[in-house]
C-alpha positions in Angstrom: -42.6 -7.9 35.7 -44.3 -7.9 32.3 -44.5 -10.3 29.4 -42.8 -13.1 31.4 -39.4 -11.4 31.0 -36.8 -11.9 33.7 -37.2 -13.5 37.1 -40.7 -14.2 38.5 -39.4 -12.8 41.8 -36.1 -11.2 42.6 -36.1 -12.8 46.1 -33.0 -14.8 46.8 -31.3 -14.1 43.4 -29.0 -11.3 44.7 -30.3 -8.9 42.0 -32.9 -6.2 41.9 -34.8 -8.0 39.2 -34.4 -5.1 36.7 -34.2 -6.4 33.2 -32.0 -4.7 30.6 -31.6 -5.1 26.9 -28.5 -6.8 25.7 -26.7 -4.1 23.7 -23.8 -6.3 22.7 -26.1 -8.7 20.7 -25.3 -8.5 16.9 -28.1 -9.2 14.6 -27.3 -11.4 11.6 -26.9 -9.5 8.3 -29.0 -10.3 5.3 -27.2 -11.5 2.2 -24.0 -12.1 4.0 -21.3 -13.9 2.0 -18.1 -15.1 3.7 -16.0 -14.3 0.7 -16.4 -11.8 -2.2 -18.0 -13.0 -5.4 -15.8 -10.8 -7.6 -12.5 -12.7 -8.0 -10.8 -9.6 -9.5 -10.8 -8.0 -6.1 -8.8 -10.9 -4.7 -5.9 -10.4 -7.2 -2.9 -8.6 -5.8 -2.7 -5.1 -7.3 0.6 -3.1 -6.9 0.1 0.4 -5.5 1.2 2.9 -8.1 3.3 5.9 -6.8 2.2 9.4 -7.8 4.9 10.9 -10.0 4.0 14.5 -9.0 4.5 13.7 -5.4 7.8 12.0 -6.1 9.0 15.0 -8.1 7.8 17.4 -5.4 9.7 15.5 -2.7 12.8 15.4 -4.9 12.6 19.2 -5.5 11.9 19.8 -1.9 15.1 17.9 -0.9 17.0 20.2 -3.4 15.6 23.3 -1.8 16.4 22.1 1.7 20.1 21.7 0.7 20.0 25.1 -1.0 18.5 26.7 2.1 21.2 25.1 4.3 23.9 26.6 2.1 22.2 30.0 2.1 21.9 29.9 5.9 25.6 28.9 6.3 26.8 31.6 3.9 24.6 34.3 5.7 26.1 33.3 9.0 29.6 33.7 7.5 28.7 37.2 6.4 29.0 36.6 2.6 27.6 39.3 0.2 24.0 38.8 -1.0 25.1 38.6 -4.7 27.7 35.9 -3.9 25.1 34.0 -1.9 22.6 34.1 -4.8 25.4 33.0 -7.2 26.4 30.0 -5.1 22.8 28.9 -4.3 21.8 29.1 -7.9 24.8 27.0 -9.0 24.0 24.4 -6.3 20.4 24.3 -7.3 21.3 23.9 -10.9 23.8 21.1 -10.1 21.3 19.2 -7.8 18.4 19.6 -10.3 20.4 18.3 -13.2 21.5 15.2 -11.3 19.4 12.1 -11.8 16.6 11.5 -9.3 17.9 8.0 -8.6 21.1 9.4 -6.9 19.2 10.9 -4.0 16.9 8.0 -3.1 17.8 5.5 -0.4 19.2 2.1 -1.5 16.8 -0.1 0.5 13.2 -0.2 1.4 13.9 -0.1 5.1 15.5 3.3 4.8 12.2 5.1 4.1 10.3 7.0 6.7 6.7 5.9 7.4 5.2 9.0 5.6 7.1 8.2 2.4 4.5 5.9 1.0 5.0 6.9 -2.7 8.8 6.3 -2.5 8.2 3.0 -0.8 5.7 2.0 -3.5 8.3 3.0 -6.2 11.0 1.0 -4.5 8.6 -2.0 -4.2 7.8 -1.9 -7.9 11.5 -1.7 -8.8 12.2 -4.7 -6.5 9.3 -6.7 -7.9 10.5 -6.0 -11.5 14.0 -7.0 -10.7 12.8 -10.2 -9.1 10.5 -10.9 -12.0 13.4 -10.5 -14.5 15.7 -12.7 -12.3 13.2 -15.5 -12.2 12.4 -15.2 -15.9 8.7 -14.5 -15.4 7.0 -12.8 -18.4 5.4 -9.4 -17.9 2.1 -10.8 -19.1 2.0 -13.6 -16.5 -1.3 -13.9 -14.7 -1.5 -15.4 -11.3 -3.1 -18.9 -11.3 -2.7 -19.4 -15.1 -0.9 -22.7 -14.5 -4.0 -24.1 -12.8 -6.2 -22.9 -15.6 -4.0 -24.7 -18.2 -4.1 -27.9 -16.2 -7.9 -27.7 -15.9 -8.2 -27.2 -19.7 -5.9 -30.2 -20.3 -8.0 -32.3 -18.0 -11.3 -31.3 -19.7 -9.7 -32.1 -23.1 -8.7 -35.5 -21.8 -12.2 -36.2 -20.5 -13.7 -35.0 -23.8 -11.5 -37.4 -25.7 -12.6 -40.3 -23.5 -16.2 -39.4 -24.0 -15.7 -39.4 -27.8 -14.0 -42.8 -27.7 -17.0 -44.5 -26.0 
C-alpha cells in the first residue's frame, strides 16, 4: 500500500486489497449555470418547413400515381403511345390540382419521416387557433407581465414624487 490509500491490511476484509480509481466520479464543471442567460433561447420557435422538400414530396406522389397507371396499362397490353398519352394527361391533371388536396386532414395521419409536412400542419393549426382566440400576429409571449411591471413602476414613481 502506498500513500495511505486503501486498507492498511486486506486481512479479514474479504477483498484482495487492490485499490482502483472510481471511473464513475464526475468532476464539477467550471462556470456552470443551471439555466441559460440568453432568454431568447427560451422562447418557443416554430419549426419552419422547407418548401422545396414539400414540393418534392408532392411531385413524388404524382409520379407514383403515374407509374401505377403506367404499370397497370402495360399489364393490360395497351400500346406505348396510348400509355404515354394517358400518363401525361394524368400527370397534367394531378400537377394542376392544388397541393392542399393531397395532404392528410389531421396531424396524426403523417408518417414519422414526414417532419416538414407535420411542421406545415402545425403552423396552420397554430394560425387557426390564433385567429379563433383573437390573438394578434405581433403578440409576444409574456408581454402582459411586462405591462404590469411597467404600471407598478409608474405607480411607485408617482408615490415617490408625492413624498
